[in-house]
N, CA, C, O and the ligand as a Tripos MOL2 file, in Angstrom:
@<TRIPOS>MOLECULE
protein
  261   259    66     0     0
PROTEIN
NO_CHARGES

@<TRIPOS>ATOM
      1 N           0.9010   -1.2240    0.0080 N.3       1 MET1
      2 CA          0.0160   -0.0120    0.0100 C.3       1 MET1
      3 C           0.8530    1.2510   -0.0140 C.2       1 MET1
      4 O           1.6300    1.4900    0.9110 O.2       1 MET1
      5 N           0.7150    2.0600   -1.0450 N.am      2 PRO2
      6 CA          1.6230    3.2660   -1.0040 C.3       2 PRO2
      7 C           1.2790    4.3080   -0.0320 C.2       2 PRO2
      8 O           0.1190    4.5690    0.2850 O.2       2 PRO2
      9 N           2.3570    4.9190    0.4490 N.am      3 ILE3
     10 CA          2.2330    5.9660    1.3610 C.3       3 ILE3
     11 C           2.6590    7.2880    0.6700 C.2       3 ILE3
     12 O           3.7630    7.4030    0.1390 O.2       3 ILE3
     13 N           1.7620    8.2540    0.6980 N.am      4 PHE4
     14 CA          1.9880    9.5120    0.1210 C.3       4 PHE4
     15 C           2.0540   10.6200    1.1730 C.2       4 PHE4
     16 O           1.2740   10.6420    2.1240 O.2       4 PHE4
     17 N           3.0120   11.5480    0.9770 N.am      5 GLU5
     18 CA          3.1080   12.6540    1.9420 C.3       5 GLU5
     19 C           2.5820   13.8860    1.3510 C.2       5 GLU5
     20 O           2.7660   14.1440    0.1620 O.2       5 GLU5
     21 N           1.9470   14.6380    2.1230 N.am      6 TYR6
     22 CA          1.4910   15.9430    1.7580 C.3       6 TYR6
     23 C           1.9720   17.0060    2.6560 C.2       6 TYR6
     24 O           1.9130   16.8870    3.8800 O.2       6 TYR6
     25 N           2.4410   18.0260    2.0720 N.am      7 LYS7
     26 CA          2.9690   19.0890    2.8900 C.3       7 LYS7
     27 C           1.8720   20.2610    2.8790 C.2       7 LYS7
     28 O           1.2760   20.6600    1.8790 O.2       7 LYS7
     29 N           1.7340   20.7070    4.1190 N.am      8 CYS8
     30 CA          0.7950   21.7130    4.2990 C.3       8 CYS8
     31 C           1.3210   23.1200    3.8780 C.2       8 CYS8
     32 O           2.3910   23.4950    4.3570 O.2       8 CYS8
     33 N           0.6990   23.8500    3.0910 N.am      9 LYS9
     34 CA          1.2520   25.1480    2.6390 C.3       9 LYS9
     35 C           1.0040   26.2060    3.7790 C.2       9 LYS9
     36 O           1.6140   27.2760    3.7730 O.2       9 LYS9
     37 N           0.0440   25.8630    4.8070 N.am     10 GLU10
     38 CA         -0.1200   26.8130    5.7340 C.3      10 GLU10
     39 C           1.0200   26.7760    6.8030 C.2      10 GLU10
     40 O           1.6680   27.7960    7.0430 O.2      10 GLU10
     41 N           1.2480   25.6570    7.4090 N.am     11 CYS11
     42 CA          2.1620   25.5460    8.4660 C.3      11 CYS11
     43 C           3.4790   24.7520    8.1290 C.2      11 CYS11
     44 O           4.4580   24.7240    8.8740 O.2      11 CYS11
     45 N           3.3850   24.1010    6.8960 N.am     12 GLY12
     46 CA          4.6360   23.4040    6.5650 C.3      12 GLY12
     47 C           4.7270   21.9850    7.0710 C.2      12 GLY12
     48 O           5.6940   21.2800    6.7830 O.2      12 GLY12
     49 N           3.7150   21.5510    7.8350 N.am     13 HIS13
     50 CA          3.7090   20.1960    8.4850 C.3      13 HIS13
     51 C           3.4730   19.1350    7.3920 C.2      13 HIS13
     52 O           2.5790   19.3360    6.5700 O.2      13 HIS13
     53 N           4.1900   18.0630    7.3370 N.am     14 VAL14
     54 CA          3.9930   17.0350    6.4880 C.3      14 VAL14
     55 C           3.2460   15.9230    7.1020 C.2      14 VAL14
     56 O           3.5830   15.4040    8.1660 O.2      14 VAL14
     57 N           2.1160   15.5340    6.3300 N.am     15 THR15
     58 CA          1.2440   14.4680    6.9120 C.3      15 THR15
     59 C           1.4690   13.3010    5.9060 C.2      15 THR15
     60 O           1.6470   13.5020    4.7050 O.2      15 THR15
     61 N           1.4510   12.1050    6.4630 N.am     16 SER16
     62 CA          1.6070   10.9380    5.6130 C.3      16 SER16
     63 C           0.1400   10.2900    5.4290 C.2      16 SER16
     64 O          -0.6440   10.2500    6.3770 O.2      16 SER16
     65 N          -0.1560    9.8300    4.2640 N.am     17 PHE17
     66 CA         -1.4530    9.2210    4.0430 C.3      17 PHE17
     67 C          -1.1880    7.8270    3.4400 C.2      17 PHE17
     68 O          -0.3770    7.6550    2.5300 O.2      17 PHE17
     69 N          -1.8550    6.9280    3.9490 N.am     18 LEU18
     70 CA         -1.9800    5.6020    3.2780 C.3      18 LEU18
     71 C          -3.1550    5.6080    2.2660 C.2      18 LEU18
     72 O          -4.3240    5.6590    2.6470 O.2      18 LEU18
     73 N          -2.7910    5.5530    0.9420 N.am     19 GLU19
     74 CA         -3.6740    5.6250    0.0360 C.3      19 GLU19
     75 C          -4.1790    4.3360   -0.5920 C.2      19 GLU19
     76 O          -3.4310    3.6060   -1.2410 O.2      19 GLU19
     77 N          -5.4570    4.0730   -0.3870 N.am     20 LYS20
     78 CA         -6.0010    2.7880   -1.0680 C.3      20 LYS20
     79 C          -6.5450    3.1150   -2.4630 C.2      20 LYS20
     80 O          -6.8470    4.2440   -2.8490 O.2      20 LYS20
     81 N          -6.6340    1.9310   -3.1970 N.am     21 HIS21
     82 CA         -6.9400    2.2070   -4.5780 C.3      21 HIS21
     83 C          -8.2500    2.9320   -4.8890 C.2      21 HIS21
     84 O          -8.2590    3.8550   -5.7030 O.2      21 HIS21
     85 N          -9.2770    2.5590   -4.3000 N.am     22 ASN22
     86 CA        -10.4840    3.1300   -4.6820 C.3      22 ASN22
     87 C         -11.0280    4.1010   -3.6510 C.2      22 ASN22
     88 O         -12.2380    4.2960   -3.5410 O.2      22 ASN22
     89 N         -10.1290    4.7010   -2.9040 N.am     23 THR23
     90 CA        -10.5390    5.7030   -1.8660 C.3      23 THR23
     91 C          -9.9630    7.0660   -2.1430 C.2      23 THR23
     92 O          -8.7480    7.2360   -2.2450 O.2      23 THR23
     93 N         -10.8140    7.9990   -2.2590 N.am     24 ARG24
     94 CA        -10.3300    9.3780   -2.4420 C.3      24 ARG24
     95 C         -10.6170   10.1300   -1.1470 C.2      24 ARG24
     96 O         -11.7080   10.5920   -0.8120 O.2      24 ARG24
     97 N          -9.4280   10.1850   -0.4470 N.am     25 GLN25
     98 CA         -9.6650   10.8530    0.8390 C.3      25 GLN25
     99 C          -9.1770   12.3060    0.7930 C.2      25 GLN25
    100 O          -8.3570   12.6740   -0.0480 O.2      25 GLN25
    101 N          -9.6680   13.0700    1.6560 N.am     26 ALA26
    102 CA         -9.2270   14.4300    1.6740 C.3      26 ALA26
    103 C          -7.8190   14.5140    2.3830 C.2      26 ALA26
    104 O          -7.5610   13.8150    3.3630 O.2      26 ALA26
    105 N          -7.0140   15.3170    1.8900 N.am     27 HIS27
    106 CA         -5.7190   15.4470    2.3950 C.3      27 HIS27
    107 C          -5.5510   16.5970    3.3360 C.2      27 HIS27
    108 O          -4.9770   17.6150    2.9480 O.2      27 HIS27
    109 N          -5.9940   16.4980    4.4860 N.am     28 VAL28
    110 CA         -6.0660   17.4980    5.4640 C.3      28 VAL28
    111 C          -4.8270   17.4480    6.4230 C.2      28 VAL28
    112 O          -4.4860   16.3770    6.9230 O.2      28 VAL28
    113 N          -4.1610   18.6090    6.6730 N.am     29 CYS29
    114 CA         -3.0830   18.7180    7.5880 C.3      29 CYS29
    115 C          -3.5130   18.2860    8.9150 C.2      29 CYS29
    116 O          -4.5060   18.7690    9.4600 O.2      29 CYS29
    117 N          -2.7450   17.3360    9.4700 N.am     30 GLU30
    118 CA         -3.0890   16.8120   10.8290 C.3      30 GLU30
    119 C          -2.7090   17.6970   11.9230 C.2      30 GLU30
    120 O          -2.9800   17.4350   13.0950 O.2      30 GLU30
    121 N          -2.0270   18.8360   11.5190 N.am     31 LYS31
    122 CA         -1.5350   19.7880   12.5640 C.3      31 LYS31
    123 C          -2.6170   20.9340   12.6590 C.2      31 LYS31
    124 O          -3.1630   21.2330   13.7210 O.2      31 LYS31
    125 N          -2.8660   21.5200   11.5040 N.am     32 CYS32
    126 CA         -3.6410   22.8260   11.6030 C.3      32 CYS32
    127 C          -4.9840   22.5970   10.9200 C.2      32 CYS32
    128 O          -5.8650   23.4510   11.0180 O.2      32 CYS32
    129 N          -5.1710   21.4590   10.2230 N.am     33 GLY33
    130 CA         -6.5210   21.1090    9.6210 C.3      33 GLY33
    131 C          -6.7400   21.7790    8.2940 C.2      33 GLY33
    132 O          -7.8560   21.7910    7.7740 O.2      33 GLY33
    133 N          -5.6250   22.3680    7.7070 N.am     34 SER34
    134 CA         -5.7670   23.0690    6.4740 C.3      34 SER34
    135 C          -5.9130   22.0530    5.3150 C.2      34 SER34
    136 O          -5.3020   20.9840    5.3230 O.2      34 SER34
    137 N          -6.7020   22.4090    4.3720 N.am     35 HIS35
    138 CA         -6.9080   21.5510    3.2020 C.3      35 HIS35
    139 C          -5.9410   22.0350    2.0870 C.2      35 HIS35
    140 O          -5.9690   21.4670    0.9950 O.2      35 HIS35
    141 N          -5.1720   22.9600    2.2960 N.am     36 ASP36
    142 CA         -4.2020   23.5240    1.3180 C.3      36 ASP36
    143 C          -2.8950   22.8280    1.3880 C.2      36 ASP36
    144 O          -1.9360   23.3690    1.9390 O.2      36 ASP36
    145 N          -2.8190   21.6860    0.8680 N.am     37 THR37
    146 CA         -1.7110   20.7180    0.8930 C.3      37 THR37
    147 C          -1.1860   20.4750   -0.4530 C.2      37 THR37
    148 O          -1.9090   20.6120   -1.4400 O.2      37 THR37
    149 N           0.1260   20.0960   -0.5400 N.am     38 GLU38
    150 CA          0.6790   19.7170   -1.8630 C.3      38 GLU38
    151 C           1.4980   18.5010   -1.6380 C.2      38 GLU38
    152 O           2.1550   18.3080   -0.6150 O.2      38 GLU38
    153 N           1.4220   17.6810   -2.6650 N.am     39 LYS39
    154 CA          2.0390   16.3570   -2.5430 C.3      39 LYS39
    155 C           3.5810   16.4480   -2.5130 C.2      39 LYS39
    156 O           4.1960   17.1260   -3.3360 O.2      39 LYS39
    157 N           4.1790   15.7410   -1.5380 N.am     40 ALA40
    158 CA          5.6120   15.7750   -1.3110 C.3      40 ALA40
    159 C           6.1900   14.5200   -1.6180 C.2      40 ALA40
    160 O           5.4580   13.5320   -1.6800 O.2      40 ALA40
    161 N           7.4570   14.4240   -1.8270 N.am     41 LEU41
    162 CA          8.1820   13.1070   -1.9710 C.3      41 LEU41
    163 C           8.0520   12.2380   -0.8770 C.2      41 LEU41
    164 O           8.1110   12.6870    0.2680 O.2      41 LEU41
    165 N           7.8700   10.9590   -1.1180 N.am     42 SER42
    166 CA          7.8140   10.0080    0.0350 C.3      42 SER42
    167 C           9.2170    9.8360    0.6490 C.2      42 SER42
    168 O          10.2280    9.8270   -0.0530 O.2      42 SER42
    169 N           9.2360    9.6970    2.0230 N.am     43 THR43
    170 CA         10.5660    9.5430    2.5570 C.3      43 THR43
    171 C          11.0500    8.1810    2.3030 C.2      43 THR43
    172 O          12.2580    7.9850    2.4310 O.2      43 THR43
    173 N          10.2820    7.2120    1.9600 N.am     44 PHE44
    174 CA         10.7160    5.9410    1.5710 C.3      44 PHE44
    175 C          11.5850    6.0020    0.3080 C.2      44 PHE44
    176 O          12.6810    5.4420    0.2750 O.2      44 PHE44
    177 N          11.0910    6.6810   -0.7190 N.am     45 ALA45
    178 CA         11.6960    6.8630   -1.9250 C.3      45 ALA45
    179 C          13.1360    7.5040   -1.6470 C.2      45 ALA45
    180 O          14.1560    7.0880   -2.1960 O.2      45 ALA45
    181 N          13.1060    8.5840   -0.7170 N.am     46 ALA46
    182 CA         14.3740    9.3860   -0.4860 C.3      46 ALA46
    183 C          15.3600    8.4300    0.1840 C.2      46 ALA46
    184 O          16.5540    8.4370   -0.1160 O.2      46 ALA46
    185 N          14.8230    7.5840    1.1240 N.am     47 LYS47
    186 CA         15.7770    6.8200    1.8600 C.3      47 LYS47
    187 C          16.3660    5.7550    1.0480 C.2      47 LYS47
    188 O          17.5490    5.4400    1.1770 O.2      47 LYS47
    189 N          15.4920    5.1320    0.1260 N.am     48 SER48
    190 CA         16.0630    3.9990   -0.7450 C.3      48 SER48
    191 C          17.2260    4.5270   -1.6780 C.2      48 SER48
    192 O          18.1070    3.7450   -2.0360 O.2      48 SER48
    193 N          17.2320    5.7090   -2.0310 N.am     49 GLY49
    194 CA         18.3000    6.2770   -2.8700 C.3      49 GLY49
    195 C          19.5860    6.5110   -1.9860 C.2      49 GLY49
    196 O          20.6610    6.7770   -2.5240 O.2      49 GLY49
    197 N          19.4680    6.4190   -0.7790 N.am     50 ASN50
    198 CA         20.6390    6.6710    0.0530 C.3      50 ASN50
    199 C          21.1820    5.4770    0.6450 C.2      50 ASN50
    200 O          20.9680    5.1480    1.8120 O.2      50 ASN50
    201 N          21.9500    4.7770   -0.2460 N.am     51 SER51
    202 CA         22.4390    3.4370    0.0830 C.3      51 SER51
    203 C          23.8460    3.4670    0.8430 C.2      51 SER51
    204 O          24.3550    2.4490    1.3110 O.2      51 SER51
    205 N          24.3770    4.6380    0.9130 N.am     52 SER52
    206 CA         25.7910    4.6630    1.3300 C.3      52 SER52
    207 C          25.8640    4.5130    2.9600 C.2      52 SER52
    208 O          26.8390    4.0110    3.5190 O.2      52 SER52
    209 N          24.8360    4.9550    3.5800 N.am     53 SER53
    210 CA         24.8540    4.7460    5.0600 C.3      53 SER53
    211 C          24.0560    3.5910    5.4330 C.2      53 SER53
    212 O          23.8970    2.6700    4.6320 O.2      53 SER53
    213 N          23.5450    3.5790    6.5920 N.am     54 SER54
    214 CA         22.9350    2.3730    7.3160 C.3      54 SER54
    215 C          21.6210    1.9500    6.5020 C.2      54 SER54
    216 O          20.5040    2.2900    6.8930 O.2      54 SER54
    217 N          21.8200    1.2040    5.3740 N.am     55 SER55
    218 CA         20.6690    0.6900    4.6830 C.3      55 SER55
    219 C          20.3000   -0.6580    5.1410 C.2      55 SER55
    220 O          19.1480   -1.0490    4.9490 O.2      55 SER55
    221 N          21.2310   -1.4650    5.7710 N.am     56 SER56
    222 CA         20.8620   -2.7720    6.0350 C.3      56 SER56
    223 C          20.3030   -2.8960    7.4600 C.2      56 SER56
    224 O          20.6700   -2.0910    8.3160 O.2      56 SER56
    225 N          19.4390   -3.8630    7.7450 N.am     57 CYS57
    226 CA         18.9190   -4.0200    9.0580 C.3      57 CYS57
    227 C          19.8660   -4.4300   10.0100 C.2      57 CYS57
    228 O          20.5920   -5.4030    9.8040 O.2      57 CYS57
    229 N          19.9160   -3.6910   11.1400 N.am     58 PRO58
    230 CA         20.9830   -3.9480   12.0860 C.3      58 PRO58
    231 C          20.7990   -5.3210   12.7170 C.2      58 PRO58
    232 O          21.8080   -5.9540   13.0280 O.2      58 PRO58
    233 N          19.6030   -5.8230   12.9270 N.am     59 THR59
    234 CA         19.3190   -7.1570   13.4850 C.3      59 THR59
    235 C          19.3610   -8.2270   12.5760 C.2      59 THR59
    236 O          19.5300   -9.3820   12.9660 O.2      59 THR59
    237 N          19.2020   -7.8890   11.2330 N.am     60 GLY60
    238 CA         19.1130   -8.9910   10.3170 C.3      60 GLY60
    239 C          17.7890   -9.7560   10.1980 C.2      60 GLY60
    240 O          17.6930  -10.7620    9.4950 O.2      60 GLY60
    241 N          16.7670   -9.2480   10.9110 N.am     61 THR61
    242 CA         15.4970   -9.9120   10.9470 C.3      61 THR61
    243 C          14.4260   -9.0390   10.2640 C.2      61 THR61
    244 O          13.2240   -9.2820   10.3710 O.2      61 THR61
    245 N          14.9330   -8.0000    9.5500 N.am     62 CYS62
    246 CA         13.9990   -7.1460    8.8930 C.3      62 CYS62
    247 C          13.3360   -7.8960    7.6230 C.2      62 CYS62
    248 O          14.0950   -8.3810    6.7840 O.2      62 CYS62
    249 N          12.0600   -7.9910    7.4800 N.am     63 PRO63
    250 CA         11.5220   -8.6970    6.3450 C.3      63 PRO63
    251 C          11.6640   -8.0580    5.0810 C.2      63 PRO63
    252 O          11.4040   -8.6730    4.0470 O.2      63 PRO63
    253 N          12.0970   -6.7460    5.0750 N.am     64 LEU64
    254 CA         12.0660   -6.0090    3.8680 C.3      64 LEU64
    255 C          13.5700   -5.9900    3.2850 C.2      64 LEU64
    256 O          13.8250   -5.5790    2.1530 O.2      64 LEU64
    257 N          14.4650   -6.4450    4.1200 N.am     65 SER65
    258 CA         15.9270   -6.4990    3.7230 C.3      65 SER65
    259 C          16.2410   -7.6680    2.9170 C.2      65 SER65
    260 O          17.3910   -7.8510    2.5170 O.2      65 SER65
    261 ZN         -0.9990   22.6910    8.4680 Zn       66 ZN66
@<TRIPOS>BOND
     1     1     2 1
     2     2     3 1
     3     3     4 2
     4     3     5 am
     5     5     6 1
     6     6     7 1
     7     7     8 2
     8     7     9 am
     9     9    10 1
    10    10    11 1
    11    11    12 2
    12    11    13 am
    13    13    14 1
    14    14    15 1
    15    15    16 2
    16    15    17 am
    17    17    18 1
    18    18    19 1
    19    19    20 2
    20    19    21 am
    21    21    22 1
    22    22    23 1
    23    23    24 2
    24    23    25 am
    25    25    26 1
    26    26    27 1
    27    27    28 2
    28    27    29 am
    29    29    30 1
    30    30    31 1
    31    31    32 2
    32    31    33 am
    33    33    34 1
    34    34    35 1
    35    35    36 2
    36    35    37 am
    37    37    38 1
    38    38    39 1
    39    39    40 2
    40    39    41 am
    41    41    42 1
    42    42    43 1
    43    43    44 2
    44    43    45 am
    45    45    46 1
    46    46    47 1
    47    47    48 2
    48    47    49 am
    49    49    50 1
    50    50    51 1
    51    51    52 2
    52    51    53 am
    53    53    54 1
    54    54    55 1
    55    55    56 2
    56    55    57 am
    57    57    58 1
    58    58    59 1
    59    59    60 2
    60    59    61 am
    61    61    62 1
    62    62    63 1
    63    63    64 2
    64    63    65 am
    65    65    66 1
    66    66    67 1
    67    67    68 2
    68    67    69 am
    69    69    70 1
    70    70    71 1
    71    71    72 2
    72    71    73 am
    73    73    74 1
    74    74    75 1
    75    75    76 2
    76    75    77 am
    77    77    78 1
    78    78    79 1
    79    79    80 2
    80    79    81 am
    81    81    82 1
    82    82    83 1
    83    83    84 2
    84    83    85 am
    85    85    86 1
    86    86    87 1
    87    87    88 2
    88    87    89 am
    89    89    90 1
    90    90    91 1
    91    91    92 2
    92    91    93 am
    93    93    94 1
    94    94    95 1
    95    95    96 2
    96    95    97 am
    97    97    98 1
    98    98    99 1
    99    99   100 2
   100    99   101 am
   101   101   102 1
   102   102   103 1
   103   103   104 2
   104   103   105 am
   105   105   106 1
   106   106   107 1
   107   107   108 2
   108   107   109 am
   109   109   110 1
   110   110   111 1
   111   111   112 2
   112   111   113 am
   113   113   114 1
   114   114   115 1
   115   115   116 2
   116   115   117 am
   117   117   118 1
   118   118   119 1
   119   119   120 2
   120   119   121 am
   121   121   122 1
   122   122   123 1
   123   123   124 2
   124   123   125 am
   125   125   126 1
   126   126   127 1
   127   127   128 2
   128   127   129 am
   129   129   130 1
   130   130   131 1
   131   131   132 2
   132   131   133 am
   133   133   134 1
   134   134   135 1
   135   135   136 2
   136   135   137 am
   137   137   138 1
   138   138   139 1
   139   139   140 2
   140   139   141 am
   141   141   142 1
   142   142   143 1
   143   143   144 2
   144   143   145 am
   145   145   146 1
   146   146   147 1
   147   147   148 2
   148   147   149 am
   149   149   150 1
   150   150   151 1
   151   151   152 2
   152   151   153 am
   153   153   154 1
   154   154   155 1
   155   155   156 2
   156   155   157 am
   157   157   158 1
   158   158   159 1
   159   159   160 2
   160   159   161 am
   161   161   162 1
   162   162   163 1
   163   163   164 2
   164   163   165 am
   165   165   166 1
   166   166   167 1
   167   167   168 2
   168   167   169 am
   169   169   170 1
   170   170   171 1
   171   171   172 2
   172   171   173 am
   173   173   174 1
   174   174   175 1
   175   175   176 2
   176   175   177 am
   177   177   178 1
   178   178   179 1
   179   179   180 2
   180   179   181 am
   181   181   182 1
   182   182   183 1
   183   183   184 2
   184   183   185 am
   185   185   186 1
   186   186   187 1
   187   187   188 2
   188   187   189 am
   189   189   190 1
   190   190   191 1
   191   191   192 2
   192   191   193 am
   193   193   194 1
   194   194   195 1
   195   195   196 2
   196   195   197 am
   197   197   198 1
   198   198   199 1
   199   199   200 2
   200   199   201 am
   201   201   202 1
   202   202   203 1
   203   203   204 2
   204   203   205 am
   205   205   206 1
   206   206   207 1
   207   207   208 2
   208   207   209 am
   209   209   210 1
   210   210   211 1
   211   211   212 2
   212   211   213 am
   213   213   214 1
   214   214   215 1
   215   215   216 2
   216   215   217 am
   217   217   218 1
   218   218   219 1
   219   219   220 2
   220   219   221 am
   221   221   222 1
   222   222   223 1
   223   223   224 2
   224   223   225 am
   225   225   226 1
   226   226   227 1
   227   227   228 2
   228   227   229 am
   229   229   230 1
   230   230   231 1
   231   231   232 2
   232   231   233 am
   233   233   234 1
   234   234   235 1
   235   235   236 2
   236   235   237 am
   237   237   238 1
   238   238   239 1
   239   239   240 2
   240   239   241 am
   241   241   242 1
   242   242   243 1
   243   243   244 2
   244   243   245 am
   245   245   246 1
   246   246   247 1
   247   247   248 2
   248   247   249 am
   249   249   250 1
   250   250   251 1
   251   251   252 2
   252   251   253 am
   253   253   254 1
   254   254   255 1
   255   255   256 2
   256   255   257 am
   257   257   258 1
   258   258   259 1
   259   259   260 2
@<TRIPOS>SUBSTRUCTURE
     1 MET1         2 RESIDUE 1 A MET
     2 PRO2         6 RESIDUE 1 A PRO
     3 ILE3        10 RESIDUE 1 A ILE
     4 PHE4        14 RESIDUE 1 A PHE
     5 GLU5        18 RESIDUE 1 A GLU
     6 TYR6        22 RESIDUE 1 A TYR
     7 LYS7        26 RESIDUE 1 A LYS
     8 CYS8        30 RESIDUE 1 A CYS
     9 LYS9        34 RESIDUE 1 A LYS
    10 GLU10       38 RESIDUE 1 A GLU
    11 CYS11       42 RESIDUE 1 A CYS
    12 GLY12       46 RESIDUE 1 A GLY
    13 HIS13       50 RESIDUE 1 A HIS
    14 VAL14       54 RESIDUE 1 A VAL
    15 THR15       58 RESIDUE 1 A THR
    16 SER16       62 RESIDUE 1 A SER
    17 PHE17       66 RESIDUE 1 A PHE
    18 LEU18       70 RESIDUE 1 A LEU
    19 GLU19       74 RESIDUE 1 A GLU
    20 LYS20       78 RESIDUE 1 A LYS
    21 HIS21       82 RESIDUE 1 A HIS
    22 ASN22       86 RESIDUE 1 A ASN
    23 THR23       90 RESIDUE 1 A THR
    24 ARG24       94 RESIDUE 1 A ARG
    25 GLN25       98 RESIDUE 1 A GLN
    26 ALA26      102 RESIDUE 1 A ALA
    27 HIS27      106 RESIDUE 1 A HIS
    28 VAL28      110 RESIDUE 1 A VAL
    29 CYS29      114 RESIDUE 1 A CYS
    30 GLU30      118 RESIDUE 1 A GLU
    31 LYS31      122 RESIDUE 1 A LYS
    32 CYS32      126 RESIDUE 1 A CYS
    33 GLY33      130 RESIDUE 1 A GLY
    34 SER34      134 RESIDUE 1 A SER
    35 HIS35      138 RESIDUE 1 A HIS
    36 ASP36      142 RESIDUE 1 A ASP
    37 THR37      146 RESIDUE 1 A THR
    38 GLU38      150 RESIDUE 1 A GLU
    39 LYS39      154 RESIDUE 1 A LYS
    40 ALA40      158 RESIDUE 1 A ALA
    41 LEU41      162 RESIDUE 1 A LEU
    42 SER42      166 RESIDUE 1 A SER
    43 THR43      170 RESIDUE 1 A THR
    44 PHE44      174 RESIDUE 1 A PHE
    45 ALA45      178 RESIDUE 1 A ALA
    46 ALA46      182 RESIDUE 1 A ALA
    47 LYS47      186 RESIDUE 1 A LYS
    48 SER48      190 RESIDUE 1 A SER
    49 GLY49      194 RESIDUE 1 A GLY
    50 ASN50      198 RESIDUE 1 A ASN
    51 SER51      202 RESIDUE 1 A SER
    52 SER52      206 RESIDUE 1 A SER
    53 SER53      210 RESIDUE 1 A SER
    54 SER54      214 RESIDUE 1 A SER
    55 SER55      218 RESIDUE 1 A SER
    56 SER56      222 RESIDUE 1 A SER
    57 CYS57      226 RESIDUE 1 A CYS
    58 PRO58      230 RESIDUE 1 A PRO
    59 THR59      234 RESIDUE 1 A THR
    60 GLY60      238 RESIDUE 1 A GLY
    61 THR61      242 RESIDUE 1 A THR
    62 CYS62      246 RESIDUE 1 A CYS
    63 PRO63      250 RESIDUE 1 A PRO
    64 LEU64      254 RESIDUE 1 A LEU
    65 SER65      258 RESIDUE 1 A SER
    66 ZN66       261 GROUP 0 **** ****
């Protein structure tokens, strides 16, 4: 299930939303309640590109590694 992040134009707070296929939910800032949000890059995508630092699971039990 993809996670999208929306940055509030009012206060700058980033709210993450789990988006389901057939659900159109309102993207409301969880901090100030503003509907004036813009889509931001997912932190998952940003982290996956950074493979130089700690990208491996420290315990070795991570199911995603
Ligand atoms: Zn806000």
